[in-house]
C-alpha positions as CSV (number, residue, x, y, z in Angstrom):
1,Q,12.9,14.4,12.8
2,V,10.0,14.2,10.3
3,Q,7.1,16.5,11.2
4,L,3.6,15.7,9.8
5,V,0.7,18.3,9.3
6,E,-2.7,17.3,8.3
7,S,-5.5,19.3,6.5
8,G,-8.8,18.7,4.8
9,G,-11.1,17.5,7.6
10,G,-14.6,18.7,7.9
11,S,-18.2,17.9,8.0
12,V,-20.2,16.2,5.2
13,Q,-23.3,14.2,5.0
14,A,-23.5,10.5,4.3
15,G,-22.4,9.6,0.9
16,G,-20.2,12.6,0.5
17,S,-16.4,12.9,0.0
18,L,-13.3,14.5,1.6
19,R,-9.8,14.5,0.7
20,L,-7.2,14.7,3.6
21,S,-3.6,15.9,3.1
22,C,-0.5,15.3,5.0
23,K,2.4,17.5,4.4
24,A,5.9,16.0,5.7
25,S,8.4,18.7,6.7
26,R,12.1,18.0,7.1
27,Y,11.5,14.9,5.2
28,S,14.4,12.6,5.6
29,R,12.9,9.8,3.6
30,V,13.7,7.4,6.4
31,S,10.1,5.9,6.8
32,N,9.2,3.3,4.2
33,C,5.4,3.5,5.1
34,M,3.1,6.3,5.4
35,G,-0.5,5.9,6.5
36,W,-3.6,7.2,8.0
37,F,-5.1,6.3,11.4
38,R,-8.2,7.3,12.9
39,Q,-9.7,7.5,16.4
40,A,-13.4,7.9,17.4
41,P,-14.5,9.1,20.9
42,G,-14.2,6.0,23.3
43,K,-12.6,3.9,20.7
44,E,-9.0,2.8,20.3
45,R,-6.9,4.2,17.4
46,E,-7.1,2.1,14.1
47,G,-5.3,2.0,10.9
48,V,-7.1,3.0,7.9
49,A,-4.6,3.0,5.0
50,A,-1.1,2.7,4.3
51,I,1.2,3.1,1.3
52,Y,4.8,1.8,0.8
53,T,6.9,5.1,0.1
54,G,9.4,2.9,-2.1
55,G,6.6,2.0,-4.5
56,D,2.8,2.2,-4.9
57,N,1.7,-0.9,-2.8
58,T,-1.4,0.2,-0.7
59,Y,-3.1,-1.4,2.1
60,Y,-6.5,-0.7,3.6
61,A,-8.7,-1.6,6.6
62,D,-11.6,-3.9,5.6
63,S,-14.1,-1.1,6.7
64,V,-12.7,1.4,4.1
65,A,-11.6,-0.7,1.2
66,G,-13.3,0.2,-2.1
67,R,-14.2,3.7,-0.6
68,F,-10.9,5.2,0.4
69,T,-7.7,5.6,-1.7
70,I,-4.5,6.5,-0.3
71,S,-1.7,8.1,-2.6
72,Q,1.5,10.1,-2.4
73,D,3.5,12.9,-4.2
74,H,7.1,12.4,-3.5
75,A,8.0,15.7,-5.2
76,K,5.7,17.6,-2.7
77,D,6.2,15.4,0.3
78,M,2.6,14.9,0.4
79,T,0.4,12.0,1.3
80,Y,-3.3,12.0,0.6
81,L,-6.5,10.2,1.6
82,Q,-9.5,10.4,-0.7
83,M,-12.5,9.3,1.1
84,N,-15.7,8.7,-0.8
85,N,-19.1,7.4,0.1
86,L,-18.6,8.5,3.7
87,K,-20.6,7.0,6.4
88,P,-21.3,8.1,9.9
89,E,-19.2,5.5,11.3
90,D,-16.2,7.1,9.6
91,S,-16.5,10.1,11.9
92,A,-13.3,10.5,13.9
93,M,-10.1,12.4,14.3
94,Y,-7.9,11.4,11.4
95,Y,-4.0,11.2,11.9
96,C,-1.2,10.9,9.4
97,A,1.6,8.7,10.5
98,A,5.1,7.7,9.4
99,N,6.7,4.4,10.6
100,D,9.9,3.6,12.3
101,P,11.4,1.2,9.7
102,K,14.0,0.0,12.0
103,V,11.1,-1.7,14.0
104,D,8.2,-1.9,11.8
105,K,9.6,-3.1,8.6
106,T,6.5,-3.8,6.4
107,C,3.4,-1.6,5.9
108,R,0.5,-4.2,6.2
109,P,1.3,-5.3,9.8
110,W,2.3,-1.8,10.8
111,L,-1.3,-0.5,9.6
112,G,-2.6,-3.0,12.3
113,S,-0.5,-1.6,15.1
114,G,-2.9,1.0,16.3
115,D,-1.6,3.7,18.5
116,N,2.1,2.7,18.0
117,V,4.4,5.0,20.1
118,R,7.2,4.4,17.6
119,N,5.2,6.4,15.0
120,T,5.6,10.0,14.1
121,W,2.3,11.4,14.2
122,G,0.5,14.6,13.0
123,Q,-1.8,16.7,15.1
124,G,-4.9,15.1,13.5
125,T,-7.8,16.5,11.5
126,L,-11.5,16.0,12.4
127,V,-13.9,14.4,10.0
128,T,-17.6,14.4,11.0
129,V,-20.1,12.6,8.8
130,S,-23.8,13.0,9.4
131,S,-26.6,10.9,8.5
């Protein structure tokens, strides 16, 4: 089973940037979608960005499009999220996730599936943006 470990969270001022990293261990290359989700206190988990592992198709939530960029490095089993022009409303715990392709076959609808029990999840990394 794939295990995911995130890093790169922290505290920044509004307008700043952070880069999150996700390392997949025991990478079986079963998942065809990797993504980032976030959850703020008192709110539901929401999809932020996803990438198709078989190519370079990327998908973004409207709230982050144009500011965030998801990318991958297959050789290193890494998935990244570059976050620019951060806003206080971006503050949340950010989770790396891998889909179950037997059930969630395409990345765009998977990104909208929220706290999906079929996903493999990392432990999360905290992002705090101050105004």
